[in-house]
MIGU-865513 format. One record per atom (N, C-alpha, C): residue number from 1; residue in three letters; chain; atom name; z, x, y. Coordinates in Angstrom, 3 decimals. Layout:
N
> pos;code;unit;site;w;u;v
> NUM;Ala;A;CA;Z;X;Y $
...
END
This chain:
71
> pos;code;unit;site;w;u;v
> 1;Asn;A;N;0.000;0.836;-1.187 $
> 1;Asn;A;CA;0.000;0.000;0.000 $
> 1;Asn;A;C;0.000;0.879;1.248 $
> 2;Thr;A;N;-1.168;0.966;1.858 $
> 2;Thr;A;CA;-1.353;1.858;2.991 $
> 2;Thr;A;C;-1.964;1.103;4.160 $
> 3;Val;A;N;-1.489;1.404;5.358 $
> 3;Val;A;CA;-2.048;0.864;6.599 $
> 3;Val;A;C;-2.620;2.036;7.375 $
> 4;Ile;A;N;-3.878;1.891;7.806 $
> 4;Ile;A;CA;-4.528;2.929;8.608 $
> 4;Ile;A;C;-4.606;2.450;10.050 $
> 5;Leu;A;N;-4.062;3.242;10.947 $
> 5;Leu;A;CA;-4.117;2.951;12.374 $
> 5;Leu;A;C;-5.217;3.814;12.984 $
> 6;Asn;A;N;-6.254;3.166;13.499 $
> 6;Asn;A;CA;-7.396;3.885;14.057 $
> 6;Asn;A;C;-7.267;3.919;15.583 $
> 7;Phe;A;N;-7.067;5.105;16.126 $
> 7;Phe;A;CA;-6.868;5.286;17.557 $
> 7;Phe;A;C;-8.133;5.763;18.279 $
> 8;Ser;A;N;-9.282;5.680;17.636 $
> 8;Ser;A;CA;-10.495;6.259;18.212 $
> 8;Ser;A;C;-10.927;5.584;19.516 $
> 9;Glu;A;N;-10.556;4.346;19.735 $
> 9;Glu;A;CA;-10.911;3.645;20.973 $
> 9;Glu;A;C;-9.764;3.626;21.975 $
> 10;Leu;A;N;-8.696;4.347;21.691 $
> 10;Leu;A;CA;-7.517;4.346;22.553 $
> 10;Leu;A;C;-7.778;5.115;23.841 $
> 11;Asp;A;N;-7.600;4.436;24.956 $
> 11;Asp;A;CA;-7.717;5.090;26.263 $
> 11;Asp;A;C;-6.353;5.439;26.831 $
> 12;Tyr;A;N;-5.362;4.586;26.555 $
> 12;Tyr;A;CA;-4.043;4.788;27.157 $
> 12;Tyr;A;C;-2.976;4.156;26.278 $
> 13;Met;A;N;-1.862;4.850;26.115 $
> 13;Met;A;CA;-0.704;4.303;25.425 $
> 13;Met;A;C;0.536;4.743;26.195 $
> 14;Asn;A;N;1.368;3.793;26.561 $
> 14;Asn;A;CA;2.591;4.138;27.281 $
> 14;Asn;A;C;3.750;4.314;26.305 $
> 15;Ser;A;N;4.936;4.502;26.835 $
> 15;Ser;A;CA;6.107;4.728;25.979 $
> 15;Ser;A;C;6.405;3.513;25.106 $
> 16;Gly;A;N;6.041;2.325;25.581 $
> 16;Gly;A;CA;6.216;1.127;24.753 $
> 16;Gly;A;C;5.368;1.186;23.497 $
> 17;Gly;A;N;4.170;1.750;23.612 $
> 17;Gly;A;CA;3.305;1.921;22.444 $
> 17;Gly;A;C;3.888;2.898;21.448 $
> 18;Ile;A;N;4.455;3.983;21.955 $
> 18;Ile;A;CA;5.122;4.962;21.079 $
> 18;Ile;A;C;6.305;4.291;20.386 $
> 19;Gly;A;N;7.059;3.507;21.140 $
> 19;Gly;A;CA;8.190;2.782;20.552 $
> 19;Gly;A;C;7.751;1.827;19.460 $
> 20;Leu;A;N;6.628;1.152;19.674 $
> 20;Leu;A;CA;6.096;0.249;18.658 $
> 20;Leu;A;C;5.708;1.007;17.397 $
> 21;Leu;A;N;5.120;2.191;17.564 $
> 21;Leu;A;CA;4.775;3.017;16.395 $
> 21;Leu;A;C;6.022;3.401;15.610 $
> 22;Val;A;N;7.088;3.757;16.313 $
> 22;Val;A;CA;8.344;4.114;15.642 $
> 22;Val;A;C;8.865;2.905;14.855 $
> 23;Thr;A;N;8.820;1.724;15.472 $
> 23;Thr;A;CA;9.257;0.508;14.784 $
> 23;Thr;A;C;8.404;0.249;13.541 $
> 24;Leu;A;N;7.085;0.410;13.673 $
> 24;Leu;A;CA;6.198;0.237;12.519 $
> 24;Leu;A;C;6.528;1.222;11.402 $
> 25;Leu;A;N;6.797;2.462;11.771 $
> 25;Leu;A;CA;7.157;3.468;10.768 $
> 25;Leu;A;C;8.433;3.094;10.030 $
> 26;Ile;A;N;9.428;2.635;10.766 $
> 26;Ile;A;CA;10.697;2.249;10.150 $
> 26;Ile;A;C;10.481;1.091;9.178 $
> 27;Arg;A;N;9.724;0.088;9.605 $
> 27;Arg;A;CA;9.459;-1.071;8.743 $
> 27;Arg;A;C;8.614;-0.687;7.533 $
> 28;Ala;A;N;7.619;0.156;7.755 $
> 28;Ala;A;CA;6.774;0.591;6.642 $
> 28;Ala;A;C;7.596;1.358;5.610 $
> 29;Asn;A;N;8.432;2.271;6.077 $
> 29;Asn;A;CA;9.277;3.032;5.150 $
> 29;Asn;A;C;10.214;2.117;4.386 $
> 30;Arg;A;N;10.796;1.163;5.074 $
> 30;Arg;A;CA;11.716;0.219;4.434 $
> 30;Arg;A;C;11.005;-0.607;3.361 $
> 31;Asp;A;N;9.739;-0.957;3.631 $
> 31;Asp;A;CA;8.990;-1.810;2.715 $
> 31;Asp;A;C;8.147;-1.032;1.708 $
> 32;Gly;A;N;8.294;0.298;1.694 $
> 32;Gly;A;CA;7.553;1.111;0.739 $
> 32;Gly;A;C;6.070;1.236;1.049 $
> 33;Lys;A;N;5.707;1.069;2.305 $
> 33;Lys;A;CA;4.313;1.192;2.736 $
> 33;Lys;A;C;4.095;2.571;3.352 $
> 34;Arg;A;N;2.836;2.949;3.439 $
> 34;Arg;A;CA;2.477;4.238;4.025 $
> 34;Arg;A;C;1.573;3.985;5.224 $
> 35;Leu;A;N;1.864;4.654;6.337 $
> 35;Leu;A;CA;1.036;4.565;7.530 $
> 35;Leu;A;C;0.249;5.854;7.698 $
> 36;Leu;A;N;-1.046;5.712;7.961 $
> 36;Leu;A;CA;-1.910;6.845;8.260 $
> 36;Leu;A;C;-2.528;6.597;9.628 $
> 37;Ala;A;N;-2.836;7.667;10.321 $
> 37;Ala;A;CA;-3.485;7.555;11.633 $
> 37;Ala;A;C;-4.793;8.324;11.612 $
> 38;Cys;A;N;-5.739;7.863;12.409 $
> 38;Cys;A;CA;-6.994;8.587;12.544 $
> 38;Cys;A;C;-7.535;8.401;13.953 $
> 39;Gly;A;N;-8.448;9.289;14.331 $
> 39;Gly;A;CA;-9.142;9.166;15.597 $
> 39;Gly;A;C;-8.331;9.514;16.833 $
> 40;Leu;A;N;-7.257;10.266;16.659 $
> 40;Leu;A;CA;-6.454;10.651;17.825 $
> 40;Leu;A;C;-7.168;11.718;18.635 $
> 41;Gly;A;N;-7.241;11.514;19.956 $
> 41;Gly;A;CA;-7.781;12.543;20.830 $
> 41;Gly;A;C;-6.771;13.666;20.995 $
> 42;Glu;A;N;-7.189;14.741;21.600 $
> 42;Glu;A;CA;-6.321;15.923;21.778 $
> 42;Glu;A;C;-5.026;15.572;22.497 $
> 43;His;A;N;-5.110;14.783;23.552 $
> 43;His;A;CA;-3.916;14.406;24.326 $
> 43;His;A;C;-2.884;13.722;23.439 $
> 44;Tyr;A;N;-3.328;12.766;22.635 $
> 44;Tyr;A;CA;-2.393;12.037;21.784 $
> 44;Tyr;A;C;-1.952;12.846;20.572 $
> 45;Arg;A;N;-2.766;13.763;20.107 $
> 45;Arg;A;CA;-2.296;14.684;19.047 $
> 45;Arg;A;C;-1.131;15.509;19.588 $
> 46;Gln;A;N;-1.219;15.934;20.834 $
> 46;Gln;A;CA;-0.113;16.685;21.448 $
> 46;Gln;A;C;1.130;15.816;21.587 $
> 47;Ile;A;N;0.948;14.574;22.010 $
> 47;Ile;A;CA;2.093;13.667;22.136 $
> 47;Ile;A;C;2.722;13.404;20.772 $
> 48;Phe;A;N;1.901;13.189;19.755 $
> 48;Phe;A;CA;2.436;12.981;18.408 $
> 48;Phe;A;C;3.201;14.219;17.943 $
> 49;Ser;A;N;2.716;15.388;18.300 $
> 49;Ser;A;CA;3.403;16.624;17.936 $
> 49;Ser;A;C;4.733;16.745;18.681 $
> 50;Leu;A;N;4.724;16.496;19.974 $
> 50;Leu;A;CA;5.946;16.594;20.780 $
> 50;Leu;A;C;7.010;15.598;20.343 $
> 51;Thr;A;N;6.588;14.404;19.969 $
> 51;Thr;A;CA;7.529;13.361;19.556 $
> 51;Thr;A;C;7.824;13.407;18.058 $
> 52;Arg;A;N;7.159;14.328;17.373 $
> 52;Arg;A;CA;7.294;14.525;15.939 $
> 52;Arg;A;C;6.778;13.340;15.123 $
> 53;Leu;A;N;5.993;12.480;15.750 $
> 53;Leu;A;CA;5.358;11.394;15.005 $
> 53;Leu;A;C;4.398;11.943;13.962 $
> 54;Asp;A;N;3.820;13.113;14.226 $
> 54;Asp;A;CA;2.876;13.697;13.264 $
> 54;Asp;A;C;3.558;14.132;11.979 $
> 55;Glu;A;N;4.880;14.225;11.986 $
> 55;Glu;A;CA;5.613;14.541;10.755 $
> 55;Glu;A;C;5.846;13.287;9.913 $
> 56;Ala;A;N;5.870;12.127;10.561 $
> 56;Ala;A;CA;6.128;10.878;9.850 $
> 56;Ala;A;C;4.842;10.127;9.535 $
> 57;Leu;A;N;3.781;10.454;10.259 $
> 57;Leu;A;CA;2.503;9.751;10.154 $
> 57;Leu;A;C;1.434;10.787;9.863 $
> 58;Thr;A;N;0.793;10.689;8.724 $
> 58;Thr;A;CA;-0.271;11.635;8.411 $
> 58;Thr;A;C;-1.491;11.289;9.253 $
> 59;Cys;A;N;-2.029;12.286;9.951 $
> 59;Cys;A;CA;-3.136;12.074;10.878 $
> 59;Cys;A;C;-4.427;12.693;10.331 $
> 60;Phe;A;N;-5.523;11.969;10.500 $
> 60;Phe;A;CA;-6.835;12.416;10.048 $
> 60;Phe;A;C;-7.807;12.387;11.220 $
> 61;Ala;A;N;-8.846;13.173;11.115 $
> 61;Ala;A;CA;-9.823;13.277;12.195 $
> 61;Ala;A;C;-10.576;11.970;12.407 $
> 62;Asp;A;N;-10.894;11.277;11.301 $
> 62;Asp;A;CA;-11.687;10.057;11.436 $
> 62;Asp;A;C;-11.317;9.052;10.342 $
> 63;Glu;A;N;-11.850;7.845;10.471 $
> 63;Glu;A;CA;-11.519;6.774;9.539 $
> 63;Glu;A;C;-11.963;7.050;8.104 $
> 64;Pro;A;N;-13.173;7.590;7.870 $
> 64;Pro;A;CA;-13.542;7.881;6.483 $
> 64;Pro;A;C;-12.563;8.838;5.784 $
> 65;Ala;A;N;-12.072;9.820;6.512 $
> 65;Ala;A;CA;-11.097;10.746;5.920 $
> 65;Ala;A;C;-9.790;10.028;5.595 $
> 66;Ala;A;N;-9.361;9.151;6.473 $
> 66;Ala;A;CA;-8.124;8.385;6.222 $
> 66;Ala;A;C;-8.296;7.454;5.038 $
> 67;Ile;A;N;-9.442;6.790;4.966 $
> 67;Ile;A;CA;-9.700;5.894;3.838 $
> 67;Ile;A;C;-9.721;6.661;2.521 $
> 68;Ala;A;N;-10.347;7.811;2.527 $
> 68;Ala;A;CA;-10.391;8.644;1.308 $
> 68;Ala;A;C;-8.980;9.038;0.883 $
> 69;Ala;A;N;-8.129;9.366;1.845 $
> 69;Ala;A;CA;-6.745;9.751;1.531 $
> 69;Ala;A;C;-5.928;8.573;1.036 $
> 70;Ala;A;N;-6.273;7.385;1.488 $
> 70;Ala;A;CA;-5.515;6.192;1.104 $
> 70;Ala;A;C;-5.801;5.773;-0.331 $
> 71;Arg;A;N;-6.930;6.217;-0.851 $
> 71;Arg;A;CA;-7.307;5.793;-2.214 $
> 71;Arg;A;C;-6.567;6.528;-3.262 $
END
């Protein structure tokens, strides 16, 4: 059971968006689900690194790579 979050069309995310991701991670972990991310631009890869979201959320360059990992 995997959910892929595709950020390729993301132009802007504020702290509320980061908070929502943390909430999703907590719920996914509680329910035995796995969250994957793809399509993060350089700016958001840095934010994920600074907030350590990249340690809890496996990130892929694009959706096909995430789908392949989910299988």
